C-alpha positions as CSV (number, residue, x, y, z in Angstrom):
1,M,0.0,0.0,0.0
2,T,1.2,3.5,-0.7
3,T,1.8,6.2,1.9
4,K,-1.7,7.6,1.3
5,T,-4.0,7.6,4.3
6,K,-6.8,5.1,4.5
7,K,-9.3,8.0,4.2
8,T,-7.9,9.0,0.8
9,V,-7.8,5.4,-0.4
10,N,-11.4,4.8,0.4
11,K,-12.6,7.9,-1.5
12,W,-11.0,7.2,-4.8
13,S,-14.1,5.7,-6.4
14,A,-16.2,8.7,-5.4
15,D,-13.7,11.0,-6.9
16,V,-13.7,9.0,-10.1
17,T,-17.5,9.1,-10.2
18,E,-17.6,12.9,-9.7
19,H,-14.6,14.0,-11.8
20,S,-14.0,11.4,-14.5
21,D,-14.7,11.8,-18.2
22,A,-17.4,9.1,-17.8
23,M,-20.9,10.6,-17.9
24,D,-23.3,12.4,-15.7
25,L,-25.9,10.2,-14.1
26,E,-29.3,10.9,-12.6
27,K,-28.9,11.4,-8.9
28,D,-29.4,8.2,-6.9
29,I,-30.5,6.2,-10.0
30,F,-28.9,3.0,-8.7
31,K,-30.9,3.2,-5.5
32,S,-34.2,3.3,-7.4
33,G,-34.6,-0.5,-7.3
34,D,-36.2,-0.5,-10.8
35,P,-34.0,-2.3,-13.4
36,D,-36.0,-0.8,-16.3
37,K,-35.6,2.8,-14.9
38,I,-31.9,2.2,-14.2
39,A,-31.2,0.9,-17.7
40,A,-33.2,3.6,-19.4
41,S,-31.5,6.4,-17.3
42,V,-28.0,5.0,-17.8
43,K,-28.6,4.6,-21.6
44,H,-29.9,8.2,-21.8
45,S,-26.9,9.5,-19.9
46,A,-24.5,7.6,-22.1
47,E,-26.1,8.7,-25.4
48,T,-26.2,12.4,-24.3
49,S,-22.8,12.6,-22.7
50,K,-20.2,14.7,-24.4
51,R,-17.5,13.4,-22.2
52,R,-17.5,9.7,-22.9
53,K,-14.6,8.1,-24.7
54,S,-16.2,4.9,-26.0
55,S,-19.6,3.9,-27.5
56,P,-22.8,4.7,-25.6
57,Y,-23.3,1.0,-25.0
58,Q,-19.8,0.4,-23.6
59,S,-20.0,3.5,-21.5
60,A,-23.4,2.6,-20.0
61,M,-22.4,-1.0,-19.3
62,S,-19.1,0.2,-17.8
63,M,-20.8,2.5,-15.4
64,L,-23.2,-0.2,-14.2
65,T,-20.2,-2.6,-13.7
66,F,-18.2,0.2,-12.0
67,Y,-21.0,0.9,-9.6
68,E,-21.6,-2.8,-8.9
69,N,-17.9,-3.4,-8.2
70,R,-17.3,-0.4,-6.0
71,A,-20.5,-0.8,-4.0
72,G,-20.4,-4.6,-4.1
73,K,-19.7,-5.3,-0.4
74,N,-22.5,-2.9,0.7
75,L,-25.1,-4.3,-1.7
76,N,-27.6,-6.9,-0.5
77,A,-28.7,-9.8,-2.8
78,D,-31.8,-7.9,-4.0
79,E,-29.7,-4.9,-5.0
80,K,-27.2,-7.1,-6.8
81,D,-30.0,-8.8,-8.6
82,T,-31.5,-5.5,-9.6
83,L,-28.2,-4.4,-11.1
84,E,-27.8,-7.6,-13.1
85,E,-31.4,-7.2,-14.4
86,A,-30.5,-3.6,-15.3
87,K,-27.6,-5.0,-17.4
88,D,-29.9,-7.4,-19.2
89,K,-32.3,-4.5,-19.8
90,L,-29.5,-2.3,-21.1
91,R,-28.4,-5.1,-23.5
92,E,-32.0,-5.2,-24.8
93,L,-32.3,-1.4,-25.1
94,F,-29.1,-1.4,-27.2
95,G,-30.0,-4.5,-29.2
96,K,-27.2,-6.6,-27.8
97,D,-27.6,-10.3,-27.1
98,D,-24.1,-10.9,-25.6
99,K,-23.5,-11.5,-21.9
């Protein structure tokens, strides 16, 4: 581990979310509990973002995966299932059949 304090290390993902060239997301969208709403919102954010560096589909899926991985320990089984369903819905919205 580097010489950074634990407080700094724990906040890196929040910093990435707020200051990255990813995309702007609807506030608390991942907490909505509705996979259809999550997928539609993330898709909209990816398609309208002027800061993304990859395709809208890749950006949207990456953001879902990023959130799932960063919040993973704090998500209960229902929340994880909701995010997995949102990924499936996102694939449908973009016309992708891959998993």
